[in-house]
Structure formats: structure tokens, C-alpha cells
C-alpha positions in Angstrom: -39.3 -32.2 -5.5 -38.0 -34.5 -4.4 -39.3 -35.3 -0.7 -36.0 -34.8 0.7 -37.0 -30.9 -0.5 -40.8 -31.3 1.3 -39.5 -32.5 4.7 -36.8 -29.1 4.4 -38.8 -26.4 6.6 -38.6 -22.9 5.2 -36.7 -21.5 7.7 -34.1 -24.1 10.0 -35.3 -22.0 12.7 -31.9 -23.3 15.7 -30.1 -22.1 13.5 -31.9 -18.6 12.6 -32.0 -18.4 16.5 -28.3 -19.8 16.9 -27.9 -16.2 14.5 -29.8 -14.2 17.0 -27.2 -16.3 19.3 -24.5 -15.0 18.7 -24.2 -12.4 17.0 -27.0 -10.1 18.1 -31.0 -9.3 17.5 -29.5 -5.7 15.9 -27.1 -8.1 13.4 -29.6 -10.4 13.2 -32.0 -8.0 12.1 -30.0 -6.5 9.4 -28.8 -10.1 7.9 -33.1 -10.3 7.5 -33.0 -6.7 5.5 -30.9 -7.6 3.4 -32.1 -10.5 2.7 -35.6 -8.6 2.5 -34.6 -6.7 -0.3 -33.3 -9.8 -3.0 -36.8 -8.9 -4.0 -35.6 -7.8 -7.6 -33.2 -10.6 -7.7 -36.5 -12.7 -7.4 -38.1 -11.0 -10.2 -35.1 -11.3 -12.5 -34.1 -14.9 -11.2 -38.3 -15.6 -12.8 -38.1 -13.6 -16.4 -34.1 -14.7 -16.9 -35.7 -18.4 -16.5 -38.7 -17.8 -19.5 -35.6 -16.9 -21.9 -33.1 -19.3 -22.9 -29.4 -17.8 -21.2 -29.1 -21.1 -18.4 -25.7 -19.5 -17.6 -27.6 -16.3 -16.5 -30.0 -18.0 -14.8 -27.6 -20.2 -12.9 -25.8 -17.0 -11.7 -28.6 -15.5 -10.5 -29.6 -19.2 -8.1 -26.2 -19.1 -7.3 -26.5 -14.8 -5.4 -30.0 -16.3 -3.7 -29.1 -19.3 -2.8 -26.2 -17.2 -0.2 -28.0 -14.7 0.8 -30.7 -18.0 1.7 -28.2 -20.1 3.4 -27.0 -17.2 5.6 -30.2 -17.0 6.3 -31.3 -20.7 6.8 -34.0 -20.5 4.5 -33.8 -23.7 3.7 -36.0 -25.0 1.3 -34.4 -21.5 -0.6 -31.8 -22.1 -0.4 -32.5 -26.0 -2.1 -34.8 -24.9 -4.5 -32.0 -22.0 -6.0 -29.9 -25.0 -6.1 -32.1 -26.8 -8.5 -32.7 -23.7 -10.1 -28.1 -24.1 -10.5 -29.0 -27.3 -11.8 -31.0 -26.7 -14.3 -29.8 -23.3 -15.7 -26.3 -24.7 -16.2 -27.5 -28.1 -17.9 -29.3 -25.5 -20.2 -33.4 -27.5 -19.5 -34.9 -23.4 -20.1 -38.6 -25.5 -19.0 -37.4 -26.7 -15.9 -35.5 -23.2 -14.9 -39.3 -21.3 -15.1 -40.3 -24.2 -13.1 -38.5 -24.2 -10.0 -37.9 -19.8 -10.5 -41.8 -19.5 -9.8 -41.0 -22.0 -6.8 -38.3 -19.9 -5.9 -40.5 -17.0 -5.9 -43.8 -18.6 -3.9 -40.9 -19.9 -1.0 -39.1 -16.2 -1.0 -42.1 -15.3 0.8 -42.8 -17.7 2.5 -38.6 -17.6 4.0 -39.7 -13.4 4.5 -43.1 -14.3 6.9 -41.7 -16.4 8.7 -38.0 -14.8 9.7 -40.7 -11.0 10.3 -42.9 -13.1 12.5 -39.4 -14.9 15.0 -37.9 -11.1 14.5 -41.0 -10.1 16.1 -41.6 -12.2 19.4 -38.8 -11.9 22.0 -37.0 -14.3 22.5 -38.8 -17.3 24.5 -41.9 -16.7 23.5 -42.2 -18.2 19.7 -42.9 -21.9 19.2 
């Protein structure tokens, strides 16, 4: 894992809170809800990464990347780019490892979003 990825926040809270300010809590809750519904996609991605279709893995990574980017899930988005590159290169061993890290990071991202959506604006750290 690159040093830049190590330093990336799970969620860029400045951007995340900016979404709340710009679009309102209801829109942000809807976006976060849609993101949470991506759990089957994460599972599909992990399973696909254990196969031999790198192009399919790259497509799945791209779909999750878009959702992660919208909600400022920075580390997850970067991992998805890594997965896309591994899939396109046909490096399935690397893709499987990245997919496992994506599954873990997805859970973290959902937890951070949930925590920040529950607390009233201005009371979060």
C-alpha cells in the first residue's frame, strides 16, 4: 500500500460536511443510504477478484469508485482505482488482495458516515 493511501482519510470530513451544507441533510442521508446499499457490490467484487476475469473486476471497481468518490470516501476510492488497474492488467492475485482491503474499508466508510450523520452539525470532532 502506498504512503499516500496510508495518509488518506476514510472519509474526507470537510468534503462530506460540505455536501451536508450544500444539499442538506435529507439529500446526504439519501446518498449515504444508496452507498450502504452497495454492500452486495462489494461482495460481488471480492468473489469476482478470485476468478480470472480482470475486465469484470475492473468494471466492478469502477462502479464502487464512483459511489465512494461522491461521498468523499477517499481511501476506498483510491483502493478502487488500484483494483481497476490490477483487473485491467489481469493481475488477479493482486486484485484479490486489494478487493479484501476494499471490503474492510467499505465497512469503515459506512461506520464513519453513520457516526457523522447521527450527530447534529457542530457537535462532531
